[in-house]
C-alpha positions as CSV (number, residue, x, y, z in Angstrom):
1,M,-24.4,28.0,8.8
2,I,-20.7,26.4,8.8
3,V,-18.9,27.0,12.0
4,G,-15.1,26.0,12.6
5,G,-12.1,28.2,14.0
6,G,-9.0,28.0,16.1
7,T,-6.9,26.7,13.3
8,G,-6.6,26.8,9.5
9,G,-7.2,22.7,10.0
10,H,-10.6,23.7,11.4
11,L,-11.3,26.6,8.7
12,F,-10.3,25.2,5.7
13,P,-12.5,22.3,5.2
14,G,-15.5,24.4,6.0
15,I,-14.3,26.8,3.4
16,A,-14.6,24.3,1.1
17,V,-17.8,23.6,1.7
18,A,-18.9,27.3,1.8
19,E,-17.4,27.6,-1.9
20,E,-19.2,24.6,-3.2
21,L,-22.8,25.6,-1.4
22,Q,-22.5,29.0,-3.3
23,R,-21.9,27.4,-6.5
24,L,-25.3,25.5,-6.1
25,G,-26.8,29.1,-5.2
26,K,-27.2,28.3,-1.4
27,E,-27.8,30.7,1.0
28,I,-24.8,30.2,3.6
29,C,-23.3,32.0,6.6
30,F,-19.8,31.4,8.8
31,V,-19.3,31.6,12.6
32,S,-15.7,31.6,13.7
33,G,-13.7,33.3,16.8
34,K,-11.6,36.3,16.8
35,R,-8.0,35.4,16.7
36,K,-6.1,36.8,14.3
37,I,-5.5,33.6,12.1
38,E,-9.2,33.2,11.9
39,K,-9.6,37.0,10.7
40,T,-6.6,36.2,8.2
41,I,-7.9,33.2,6.7
42,L,-11.6,34.6,6.5
43,K,-11.1,38.4,5.4
44,N,-13.1,39.0,2.2
45,R,-14.4,35.9,1.7
46,P,-17.8,36.1,0.1
47,F,-20.0,35.4,2.4
48,K,-20.9,36.7,6.3
49,V,-19.0,35.7,9.0
50,Y,-20.0,36.2,12.3
51,E,-17.5,35.9,15.3
52,L,-18.0,34.6,18.7
53,D,-15.3,35.2,21.9
54,V,-14.8,31.5,23.1
55,E,-11.7,29.8,24.3
56,G,-10.6,26.2,25.0
57,F,-10.1,24.4,28.2
58,L,-7.2,22.0,27.8
59,G,-3.7,22.5,29.5
60,R,-4.6,25.8,31.1
61,S,-5.1,27.2,34.6
62,M,-8.2,26.5,36.8
63,L,-8.4,30.8,36.4
64,D,-8.3,30.4,33.0
65,K,-10.4,27.6,32.8
66,F,-13.0,29.2,34.6
67,R,-12.8,32.1,32.5
68,A,-13.3,30.3,29.4
69,G,-16.3,28.2,30.9
70,L,-17.8,31.8,31.7
71,K,-17.2,32.7,27.7
72,M,-18.7,29.4,26.5
73,V,-21.7,29.8,28.6
74,K,-22.1,33.2,27.0
75,G,-21.4,32.2,23.7
76,I,-24.3,29.2,24.0
77,F,-26.8,32.2,24.3
78,Q,-25.0,34.3,21.6
79,S,-25.3,31.2,19.2
80,Y,-28.9,30.8,20.2
81,R,-29.9,34.4,19.4
82,L,-27.8,34.4,16.3
83,I,-29.6,30.7,15.1
84,N,-33.1,32.2,16.6
85,H,-32.4,35.3,14.0
86,L,-30.8,33.7,10.9
87,N,-33.0,30.5,11.3
88,P,-30.2,28.2,9.2
89,D,-31.8,25.0,8.1
90,I,-28.5,23.2,9.0
91,I,-25.6,23.5,11.1
92,F,-22.3,22.0,10.3
93,A,-19.1,22.4,12.4
94,T,-15.7,21.7,11.3
95,G,-14.2,21.7,14.5
96,G,-12.4,23.6,17.3
97,Y,-13.8,24.9,20.6
98,I,-15.7,27.6,18.7
99,S,-18.2,24.2,17.2
100,F,-19.2,23.4,21.0
101,P,-21.9,26.7,21.9
102,V,-22.8,26.8,18.2
103,V,-24.0,23.1,18.3
104,I,-25.4,22.8,21.5
105,A,-27.8,26.2,20.6
106,G,-28.5,24.2,17.6
107,K,-29.7,21.5,19.5
108,I,-31.7,23.5,21.8
109,K,-33.2,24.9,18.6
110,N,-33.8,21.3,17.6
111,K,-31.7,22.4,14.0
112,I,-30.3,19.5,11.9
113,T,-26.3,19.2,13.3
114,A,-23.7,17.6,11.8
115,L,-19.5,17.5,12.4
116,H,-16.8,16.6,10.3
117,E,-13.7,14.9,12.0
118,Q,-10.5,15.7,9.9
119,N,-8.2,13.4,12.1
120,V,-7.9,9.6,12.7
121,E,-7.9,10.4,16.7
122,P,-10.8,13.0,17.3
123,G,-10.4,15.6,19.9
124,L,-12.7,15.4,22.9
125,A,-14.7,18.1,21.9
126,N,-16.0,16.2,18.6
127,K,-16.2,13.2,20.7
128,I,-18.6,14.7,23.1
129,L,-20.7,16.5,20.1
130,S,-21.0,13.5,18.1
131,Y,-23.4,12.1,20.5
132,L,-25.8,15.2,19.8
133,V,-25.5,15.8,16.2
134,D,-27.2,13.9,13.5
135,R,-24.3,13.0,11.5
136,V,-20.6,12.4,11.7
137,F,-18.1,13.3,8.4
138,I,-15.2,11.3,8.6
139,S,-11.5,12.0,6.5
140,I,-9.3,9.0,7.1
141,P,-11.1,5.5,7.7
142,G,-10.3,4.2,11.4
143,S,-11.8,6.9,12.8
144,E,-15.4,5.5,12.9
145,K,-14.6,3.4,16.0
146,S,-14.6,6.5,17.8
147,F,-18.2,7.9,17.4
148,P,-21.4,6.4,17.9
149,K,-22.8,3.4,15.4
150,G,-25.2,4.9,12.5
151,K,-24.3,8.5,12.5
152,V,-20.6,8.1,10.8
153,V,-20.1,8.8,7.0
154,F,-17.0,8.4,5.4
155,S,-16.5,11.8,3.2
156,G,-13.0,12.5,2.9
157,N,-11.9,16.1,3.7
158,P,-12.8,18.7,1.6
159,V,-9.9,21.0,0.0
160,R,-10.7,24.5,-1.6
161,K,-11.0,24.2,-5.4
162,S,-8.2,26.7,-5.9
163,I,-5.7,23.7,-4.4
164,L,-6.9,21.5,-7.0
165,T,-6.0,24.3,-10.1
166,K,-2.3,23.0,-11.2
167,R,0.0,26.6,-11.6
168,P,2.8,27.0,-13.5
169,K,6.4,25.9,-12.1
170,E,8.0,29.2,-11.4
171,H,11.6,27.9,-11.4
172,T,13.2,24.8,-13.4
173,G,14.5,23.0,-10.2
174,L,13.3,21.0,-7.2
175,G,10.9,22.7,-4.9
176,L,10.7,22.2,-1.4
177,L,7.9,23.4,0.6
178,I,8.3,23.9,4.5
179,L,4.9,24.5,6.4
180,G,4.3,24.7,10.0
181,G,0.4,24.7,9.5
182,S,-1.4,28.1,9.5
183,L,-0.1,29.1,12.8
184,G,3.6,28.4,11.9
185,A,5.5,25.7,14.3
186,R,8.8,27.1,15.9
187,F,10.6,24.1,15.7
188,I,10.3,23.6,11.8
189,N,11.3,26.9,11.6
190,E,14.3,26.8,13.5
191,L,15.3,23.6,12.3
192,A,15.0,24.8,8.7
193,L,17.2,27.7,9.2
194,E,19.7,25.0,10.5
195,I,19.3,22.6,7.2
196,M,18.6,25.0,4.3
197,P,22.4,26.6,3.7
198,K,23.9,22.7,3.8
199,L,20.6,21.7,1.7
200,L,21.1,24.6,-1.0
201,I,24.8,23.9,-1.3
202,Q,24.1,20.2,-2.0
203,F,21.3,21.0,-4.7
204,K,22.0,23.7,-6.8
205,D,18.7,23.6,-8.4
206,L,16.6,23.2,-5.4
207,F,14.1,26.1,-4.4
208,V,12.8,26.7,-1.0
209,F,9.2,27.9,-0.3
210,H,8.6,28.6,3.6
211,Q,5.9,29.7,5.2
212,T,6.7,31.1,8.9
213,G,3.2,31.7,10.5
214,M,2.5,35.4,11.6
215,E,5.0,35.7,14.9
216,E,7.8,33.9,13.4
217,Y,8.2,35.6,10.1
218,E,10.5,38.7,11.1
219,K,13.1,36.5,12.8
220,V,13.4,33.9,10.1
221,K,13.8,36.3,7.5
222,N,16.3,37.7,8.8
223,V,18.4,34.6,9.8
224,Y,18.1,33.5,6.2
225,D,19.0,37.3,5.1
226,K,22.4,36.5,7.0
227,T,23.2,32.9,6.6
228,I,22.3,32.7,2.7
229,P,24.6,34.5,0.3
230,K,23.1,37.2,-1.7
231,D,23.2,35.6,-5.0
232,W,21.3,32.3,-3.4
233,Q,18.6,34.2,-2.2
234,E,16.2,34.3,-5.0
235,R,16.0,30.2,-4.2
236,V,14.4,31.2,-0.7
237,R,11.2,32.7,-0.6
238,V,9.7,33.3,2.8
239,F,5.9,34.1,3.8
240,P,4.1,34.7,7.0
241,F,1.2,33.1,5.8
242,I,0.5,31.9,2.0
243,E,-2.6,32.7,1.1
244,D,-2.5,30.7,-2.6
245,M,-1.8,27.3,-1.4
246,G,-2.5,26.1,-4.9
247,W,0.5,28.0,-6.3
248,A,2.3,27.0,-3.1
249,Y,1.9,23.6,-4.1
250,S,2.5,23.7,-7.7
251,Q,6.2,25.1,-6.7
252,A,7.1,22.2,-5.0
253,D,8.4,18.4,-5.3
254,L,8.5,17.5,-1.6
255,F,6.8,18.8,1.6
256,L,8.6,19.5,5.0
257,G,6.3,20.1,8.0
258,R,3.6,19.0,10.6
259,A,0.7,16.4,9.9
260,G,-1.9,18.2,10.5
261,A,-5.6,17.2,8.9
262,T,-6.1,19.7,6.3
263,T,-2.5,20.0,5.2
264,L,-2.8,16.0,4.7
265,A,-5.9,16.5,2.7
266,E,-4.4,19.2,0.6
267,L,-1.2,17.3,0.0
268,F,-3.8,14.3,-0.9
269,A,-5.0,16.4,-3.4
270,V,-2.2,17.4,-5.5
271,G,0.0,14.1,-4.5
272,L,3.0,15.7,-2.7
273,P,5.3,13.6,-1.0
274,A,6.2,14.5,2.3
275,V,8.5,14.4,5.3
276,F,6.3,14.6,8.8
277,I,7.5,15.8,11.9
278,P,4.3,15.5,13.7
279,F,3.5,17.9,16.7
280,P,4.1,15.9,19.7
281,Y,1.8,18.0,21.9
282,A,-1.1,17.6,19.8
283,T,-4.2,16.2,21.8
284,R,-4.3,12.3,21.9
285,D,-0.9,12.3,19.6
286,H,-3.4,12.7,16.7
287,Q,-0.7,14.1,14.1
288,K,1.6,11.6,14.7
289,K,-1.5,8.7,14.1
290,N,-2.2,10.8,10.8
291,A,1.2,10.7,9.7
292,L,1.7,7.1,10.4
293,R,-1.5,6.3,8.5
294,V,0.0,7.8,5.3
295,A,3.4,6.4,5.8
296,E,1.9,2.8,6.0
297,K,0.9,3.5,2.4
298,G,4.0,4.9,1.5
299,G,3.1,8.3,1.0
300,A,5.5,9.7,3.7
301,V,8.4,9.6,5.9
302,V,7.9,10.3,9.7
303,V,10.3,11.5,12.0
304,D,9.5,12.1,15.6
305,Q,10.5,15.8,16.8
306,K,12.6,14.2,19.3
307,E,14.5,12.6,17.0
308,A,14.6,15.2,14.6
309,T,18.2,16.6,15.0
310,P,19.2,19.0,12.0
311,D,21.5,16.1,10.6
312,K,19.2,13.6,10.4
313,V,16.4,15.6,8.8
314,L,18.9,16.8,6.2
315,Q,19.9,13.1,5.4
316,V,16.2,12.2,4.9
317,L,15.9,15.1,2.5
318,K,18.9,14.6,0.6
319,N,18.2,10.8,0.5
320,L,14.6,11.7,-1.3
321,L,15.8,14.8,-3.3
322,N,18.5,12.4,-5.1
323,D,15.8,9.9,-5.7
324,R,13.2,11.0,-8.2
325,K,11.7,7.6,-8.9
326,K,11.0,7.4,-5.1
327,L,9.3,10.7,-4.9
328,Q,7.4,9.8,-7.9
329,E,6.0,6.4,-5.7
330,M,5.4,8.3,-2.8
331,A,3.0,10.9,-4.9
332,E,1.4,8.4,-6.4
333,A,1.0,6.8,-2.5
334,M,-0.4,10.1,-1.3
335,K,-2.7,10.5,-4.4
336,S,-4.6,7.5,-3.4
337,F,-6.0,9.1,-0.3
338,F,-7.6,11.7,-2.1
339,V,-11.4,11.4,-2.3
340,P,-12.5,13.9,-5.0
341,S,-16.1,14.4,-4.0
342,S,-15.5,15.1,-0.5
343,E,-17.8,18.4,-0.3
344,G,-20.5,16.7,-2.7
345,I,-21.1,14.0,-0.1
346,I,-21.3,15.8,2.7
347,I,-24.2,18.5,1.2
348,E,-25.8,15.7,-0.3
349,E,-26.6,14.1,2.8
350,L,-26.8,17.1,4.5
351,E,-29.7,18.2,2.1
352,R,-31.2,14.7,2.5
353,L,-31.5,14.9,6.0
354,A,-32.8,18.3,6.0
355,N,-35.4,17.4,3.2
356,V,-34.0,20.4,1.2
């Protein structure tokens, strides 16, 4: 039983492990929430998906916290019944508040349990759950200090096989991929709308691929249609959500966006240089810590959101797009973080624990 949700960052590592388990002929199921993004990412997957209606606590009013608490208690009972019915050998949690009731119920049922932490700085739920589970898998060296000794295994962050399949480049110029994460990022979208007309003038061979998030798509597309000359519009492709990220990464020479853990893992896998503008309100500032760890090795440039004016980010992008040698060096630094056998490490350790 794989459980995760809230954002693509918690779902995609679980999907990568699920894909490998299916390849090995194992029986699996997935437990997630009921948000639109969860339904979108998990639709048409070749495994059974069960939904729980739970909510997070942080940054909410007392009334909303009380409601979330009631849903969490209900979620524990629902998880207990589901585990009792399906009787999984192993429960593997990849994060998000959805993990909490399932892992709690799993421990009550005395199941083998494990969690996967994608960030350098773990969230509160994973810190609490780490004392209950049998193993904690980490993605980036340094996060082990946040967990109980003796439980931590460095696995890297699993990525879907489709990410690793190189696709033909559908243009002959430079490619810029703009991504705010699976939920989109209003700041990134608005920044891109300011910058792109100027960047397209300077780089006549630039092609832009922009994922806006579901809620921002119409607005962003309309602004691009008004500000980009018609004969240039084929150079700007806008998507609410990109299902085939392997294709998107294959079109790009540079990335602009947030520094969520799954985004990092996929950039590591494909060796794509990045300009990171970390989400400043991420729990414990984990996105900035993720981004700085990558920048230390030369794979990325980090710009704080409060300093990310259109002029500054435009200059950073221009400097990099004008320096092919620098982009290649950054790509190699990115690739050095990649753990190619991540899901295999996780599965082997879980099966050893469960003796299956």
